[in-house]
N, C-alpha and C positions, 0 to 999 in steps of 0.2 A: 769626466763623471761625476764629479763632485756636485754640482747643481742638482742632478737627478738622483741622487740619495733621498731626497724629498719624497720621491715616490715611494720610497719602501714600504711604508706604512700601508699604501694601497696594495702593493704586493702581498703583505702580510695578511691583509684583510680577505684577499682571494686566494689564499696559498693552497686551499683545497682544489679548486678548479686548476689552478696552475700545475699543481703536483699530477692530477689527473691527466692534463694535456702533455706532461713531462713523458708521463708512462707510456701513453698513446703513441707519441712521437717517436720513442725508442722502438716500440713494437712495429711501427710503420717502416721505419728504416730497416729493420731486421729483416722484413718481408720483403722490401725493394732490393736487398743485397743479395737475395736468393736468385733474381731474375739472371744476374751475370753468370752464376753457377751453373744454372739450367742450359743457358746458352752454350755455355763451354761444354757441358756433358753432349749436348746436341752435335756441337761441332767435332768433339772426339769421335762420337759414333759414326758420324759421316766420313771424317778422316779414314778411321779404322776400316771402313767397308771399301773406301776408294782404294787402300793401299792393300786391300785384301787380308787385313789383319782379323776383320770379320767377315765370314761369308754367307753366314745365316741371315738372309733378307727379311724373313718373319720376325727374327729376334730385332733387327734394325728397326723394322716399323713398329713393333711394340715399344722399343725404348724412346723412339721418336714420339710417339703418341702420348706415352707417360710423361716425358719430359715437356712436351707442349702443354698438357694439361695443367702439370705442376706449375708451369711458367704464368698461364693464364690465372690461375687460382692465386697465386703469388702477387701477381700484378693488381687483380681486382681487390684482394683483401688490403692491400698496401695502400691502393687508392682509397678504399673506405675509411681506413683508418686516418689517412691524411685529411679527408673532409671533415672527420670527427675532431681531429686536432686543429683544423683551421677554426672550426665552430667555437672550440674551447677557448682559445687564445684571443680571436677577434672579439667574441663576447666580453671577455676579461677586460680588454682594452676599452669596450664602450662604457663599461661599469665605472672604470678609472676615469674616463673621460667626464662622466656624469658626476662623479666625486669632487673631481678638480674643480670643475666649473662651478659646482655649489659652494665649495670652500672659498673660491676666488670672488664670487657673487657676495658671500656672506662676509668677507674681508672688506669688500668695497661699501657694505652697508655698516660697518663697523667704525670706519675711518671717518675723521672728522671733517667738518665743511671745509677747513684750511686746506686738506689735501685735494680737494676738487678745484680750488683756486690756483694750485700749483702744477695740474696735470690735466691734458686735453682729453675730451670725450672719445676722441676717435683713437687716441693711444690706448684707454682704457679698453674700448670695445675690441682692439685688436688682441690684446693680451688675454682676454677671456673667450676668444673666438679662434683666431688663426694660431696665436701660440699653442693653445691647449690641444687644438688639432694635431699640432706637430708633435706635441708630447705624447699624444694618443699612438701616433705611429711609431713611437719608441716602445710604447707598453704592449702594442698589439703585433703588428706585422715584425718590426724589428726584433723583438723578444722571440716570437715563433721562429723567424728563418734563422736566429743565431742558434736556438736549441736544435732546429733541424741540420744545421751545418755541422756544428759540434757532434751531434750524434751519427751523422753520416760519415763524417771524417773517422770517427773513433771505430766504428763498425766495418767500413771500408778498409782501413788501414789494418785492422786486426785480421780480415780475410786476406788481404793481398800479402802480409808478412807471413801468413800461415803457408800460401801457395808458393811465392816465390821472394824471399826475402830480399835479395841483391837486386833484383827488378824493381821491387817497390822503392828501394833507396834511391835509384835513380830516376824513378818517376816523380818523386817529391822534392827533387832538387829546386826547381823553380818557385815552390811556395814560402821559402825565407824571402826571396826577392820580392815575392807579391805583398808580404807582410809588411817590409820596409816601406814599399810604396804607398800601401794603405795610409800607414801611419803619417807619413809626411802629407799625403793630400787631404788626409782628414784635419789637419792643423789648419790648413789654409780655408778648408770649407768651413771650418768652425768660425774664424774671422769673418769670412765673407757673408755668413749666413746671419750673423749679428747685424752686419751693415744693412742686408736686404730687410730684416725685420723693422728695423728703424726706420727705413725710408718707406715702408709699407705703413707703418704707423702714421709717419707725416701726410701721406696720400689719404689715409682714412679719415684723419683729423680735419683736413682742408675740405674734403668732400662733406662731411657731417655738417660742418660749419656752413657751408654753402647751402646746403639743402634746408636746413633751420632758418637761414637768413635770406630765403630765395625772394621774399617780398622786398627787402631793401635793396638787394642787388637790381630786381626789376625796375624799381622805383628810380634808381640812380643811374640806370643804362648802364652798368657794369659787366655786362654778359662777356663782351669780348676779352675785358681785362681778366676776368675770372677764367676764362677759358684759356687765355694765355698762360697764366699761372699754374693753373691745372695741367697744361701741356708740358710746362717745365718741369713739374714735379713727377708727372708720368714718365716722362724721358729719363729723368733721373734715376727713377724706380727700374724703368726697363734696363738701363745700363748697368745698375748694380747686379740685377737678376743675370744678365748675359755674363757678367765677371764670374759669378758662381757657376754659371752652367759650362761655362769654358774649362772650369777646374774640374767639374764633375765628368765633363767629356773624356777625360783621361782614363778614367776607371775601366771601361768596358773594352776598348781596344787593347789596353796592357793586359787585361786579364783574358783575353781570347788569345792573345800572343802566347802568353805563359801556358794556357791549355794546349795550344797547338804544338808547343815546345814539348810538352810531356808526351803527346801523342806519337811524335816523331820518336822520341828515347824509347817509348814502349815497342814501337815497330823495329827500330834498330837494335837495341839492346835484346828484346826479347828474342828478336830474329836469329839474332848470333847466339843466344844461350840455347835456343831450340835447335840450332844446327850443330853446336858442339854437344849438345845431350845434356846440358845443365837443367833445361826445361824438357820433361819428357813428352808432354802433350802439346800440341798446337793449339787447343781449345784454352789453354792458360793465356795466351797472348790475345786472343780475341775477349777472355774474361777481362783482361787488364784495360784493354781499350773500354769496354764497356764502363768499368770503375773510373777511369779517368774522364769519360764524358759524362757519367753521372755525376761527378765532382765538378763538372762545367758550371752547372747553374749556381750550387752553392758558393763556388768560389766567386762567380760573378755577382752573387748577392752579398757577399762580404763587402764590396764597395758600396753597394746601396745601403746595406745595414749601416756602415760607417758613416755615410752620408746622413741618413736618418738620425742617427745617435748624436752627431754634431749638431744638426738643425734643432733637435729636440733640446740639446743641452743649451743652446743659445735661447732657444725659447724659455725653457723652465728657469734661465738665469733671470730672464725679464719678469717672470711671474713672480719669482721668489723675492725680488725687490719690493714688491708691494705686500706679498705675505708676510714678509719680516717687518713690516711697519707696525708700530703701536699707535692706536689712536691718541690723539692729544687728549682729548675729553675722555676720562678714565672713570668708570664707574666703581667706587671701592665700597659702595654700601650693599650689603647683601640682603638686609631686611627691608621690605618695602615700606615706603614712608608715606604719611598723609599730607595731601597738598591743599592748602587754602589760598585765599587772595590777597594774604598780607605780605606785601614786598617793600623791602628797605634796601636803598643803596646808601652806604658808607665811604664817602670819599673816593668812588671808585675811578680808577683811571684804565684806559685800555689803549694799545696800539697793535693795528694789524700787521702781521708777521710778514705778509706777502709784498706790502706796498712801504711800511714803516710809519704810515700815516697815524698819528696819535688823535683818535676819534673823540675820546672822552677824557677830560682832565678833571679829577676830583669832584665829580657829580655825587651829590647828595639828596635824597627825597624819600619819603614814605608815604606809601599807599595803604589803606587799610581794607580789610575784605567788605567786597560789595561797592566798592567805591569808584568811580571813572577818572583816569586821568588822561589828559591830553598833552602831546607834545608837538609844539611847533618849532620852525627854524628855517633857516636857510638850507639849501643842498648842501649836504657835506657837514652838516653841524653836529651829527652825531645821532638823530632821531633812531634811524633803524639799528642802529648798534646798540642801544637799551633794549629793544626787542630781541635782538640776537643774543644777548646775554642772560637775559630771563629765561630763554629757551635753553640756555647753556650750549648754543653751536660754538660758544668760544668761552675761555677761562680769562679772567681779568688779570691785568698786571698788578695793579695795587689795589688797595681797599678791600671792601667785603660787599657782598649780596646776601640778603636774608630773606628766607621765605618760610613764613609762620616763625619767625625770630630764630631760624635754624640756618646756619651757613649753607649755601645752594650746594657745595660740593658733598655736605654730608646728606643731601636727599638722595634717594635712588632715582638713577637717570630717567629709567623708562617711565616710573609714577609720575616724575616731575612733567615729562613732555606728555605724558597721556592726560595730564590736567590741564593742559594748554591747548587752546585753540589759535592757530597762527595763520593768518591771511597776509602772505607777503606782499611787497611793493609791486613785483612782477608776477601777475597771477599766471599760475602753471596748472594747465589741465592736461589730463592723459588721454591718448588716442582711444576712447572707450566711449561708452553711451554717456548721456549727461546724468542719467540716474546713477550710474555707477561711479561717476566721478564727485557726486554730492555724498554717496555712500562711503566713500573713500574715509571720511571722517567718522563713520560708525557703519562697520561691516554688517552689523545685526540689524540695521535699521529697516523698517517696514516701508512699504511703498508711501503709505499715509504720512509717515514721519518726514520722508524725502519731500513730499508736496508741502507739507507744513513748513518746513526749512526754506524751501524755495520762496514760498509766498512771504516768510518774513525778511527774505533778501530781496524781494519784489522783482523777481526773476520768472514767477511762474507762467504769467500770461505771455512772455517771450518764448518759453518753452513750449507752450500748448500751441503756439504759432507755427513750429515746425512740424512737417507733415508726419514723422513718427514721434513727436513729442518727447517725452522722457527717454525714450529709446534711440534718440537721434545719435549717431556715431560722429564723434568731433574728430577733425583732421589733427595732424601733429602740433602739440602745445595749444590746442584749443581753437586753431586758426578759423574753424567754422563760424565762431562767435565774435561779435564785435568787443570792443577794449571793454566797455561798461558791462556787457553780458558776462564776460569771463570774470571781471571782478566780483559780480553778484553770485554767480555760481560757485566760486572761491569763498566767499561769505556764508553762502549756505552749507557749504562743506564743514566749515568752522563750527556754525550754529548746532549743526544735527548731532556734533560730537557731545554738547553740553557741557563745555569745560568749566573749571573752576575759575580760570584766567583766559580772557579773549583778547588776543592780539591783532589790531588791525594797523597795518603798516601802509598809510596812505592808500587805503583800499577802496576809496570812494572818488578818487580823482577823475574818473572816467564817466561818472554819471553826473546827470543835470542836479540842480540844487533842489527840485521838487521831489526827485527819487531819493536824494539824499537824505532829506528830512524825512521821509516815510520809513527809509530803512533805520535811521538813528531812532526813530520813535519805536519801531519794533524790538531794536536791540535793548532799548531802556526798559521795556517791558520784560524780556526773557532773561535779563541779566540784573536783576534787582539784587540778588543776593551774591551776585558774582562780580568779580574784580575785572574791569575793561580798561585797556590802553589803548587810545587811538591816536596815531601819528597823521598829521594832515597838514595841509598848506591853506586851507581855507577857515576863516573865522566861523562860517557856519557849521564846519565839522565838528568843532570843540567847544562851542560856546556854552553847551549845558553840562560841561564835565564837572566834577567836584573840585578839581584842581588843575591847572594849566601850567604846563613849563614851557619856557621859551629857551631854546639852545643857541648858541653862537660859537663857532669854533671849539665845540667840545665842552663848553661851560654852559651852565645855567645862568642866563642874564636877568631872567625874570620869572616871577612864579605867584600864582594866586588864582582867583576865579576870574569869569569873564568881565564881571562888572567891577572889580578891583583893577584889573588890566586896563580896560578902556579908559581909566581915569589917569593912569600913569604914563608918562612920556616914555616913548621906547618902542621897540619893534612891533609890539602887539598892536599899540594904538595906531600906529602908522600902518599898518596891515588891514585894520578894521575899517578905519577912513577910506583907504584906498579902495577896498572892495565894496564898501557901502556907496562910495561916489559911481563905481563902475555899475553896480547894481541899478542905480537910480538912474544913470544914462542909457 
């Protein structure tokens, strides 16, 4: 139960509803306990008439009618209160599920990029969906049945002890055995529930990755291999679930056996006590049989509740693992800061934690507000890393990054990122309309501003070519569009934000040189007083930049303007001559 203590704050939040539910539960059980008494009275009256202890038939009919009406009234009122009780507890569990999902999602948003490199999407989805659903079962049905069971036992045992103390003691003999059995089985269920959740996460992760990469799978003809791997994972998941179900299967037969034993004890011991006069009325035995059978469902529910609690604890433990994490990128500035485009790297070194690769080694450069910086280099040379560090998606190991001559960690994180328009190397679009994907950069943008951004990104004509235009709904990850169209929609999304700093990470690689030239000319017009950093592989993308850096193995090996670099022997000159000759051919 240690892991489930996290939910106490939600219970405190809805304590009013829960207290109301508790009061209604007690009232419902009290009225339910009246039913056996009325049945006992009816049995006693009939027995008295049969034994000729009561000879007035009219009085018998009157007593029977009164007791039957009271029996029906108590049953109906108890049922009504039970309905209200369920509404109270189940609704609270839905509120708690809502709050917990929001808290988990908010935590996912807070956690740094490095977290997502270490954890798979399928597992993250499983924790916010299936795990939270199991926790809801604890906060709702499990809590409700626990309160019902405890209330019923207290009220029933009170009635039974008052009516026949010795018979009550014999009747409850099986209960300690049941408690020990539940405790032992619950330990096993907790362990096996954790394993089941882990295997379900693996299955969800595999499925999610296959759906996302379906184009690659079909292109390489890997359907049979993927089906085989899925079958193996699915079989493992099935086996673990069967192991869990086998343990759970012990609960109900064991409980029914113990309840049956209690019934036999009531009939045997109660019968002997009636015969020797310890119990004066035969109806008492009937009452006790009804009490025992009324306790059958709550006792059976004990196993189900114990199972739900154990599974909820296993799920909450998995949720708590992520909720306890602190983001690696911390915002320690409370006062909003102003950001412009002055950026300086001073002897910056950075190593990726997940791979151990040293991406940057003592990199230093400065770019003034309104200037354009271009970065070239081979794959893995550290180009994208510079953009990620400027966005503070990671914190550096050594050196210093200054924005407006202020250390980057002393800038308010939200203000910093709000001042940046970032077009990543892998253009990501949401499964929404094209218009909404562009407006993601500025939620308040008008339709005219959306069209203007699309025109500047040279994608307006392509969008108009779709039957629904800007209202066209894209497939997952923008699969409806070509690679070049996705890149240009991503550029439009960054442009409409009107950022102080625009970062383009090889975002023109999928467009032709003519379109690239048009986009760059548009960028030059709208970013005259803004800082732009362009990462590219083509000289045509970077030749008009105010400064060009050439990286190799995390170090700056060349820097200068286009005219300066084409005159120097080295990577830039070689790349320029190679691409020039390819263009001429």
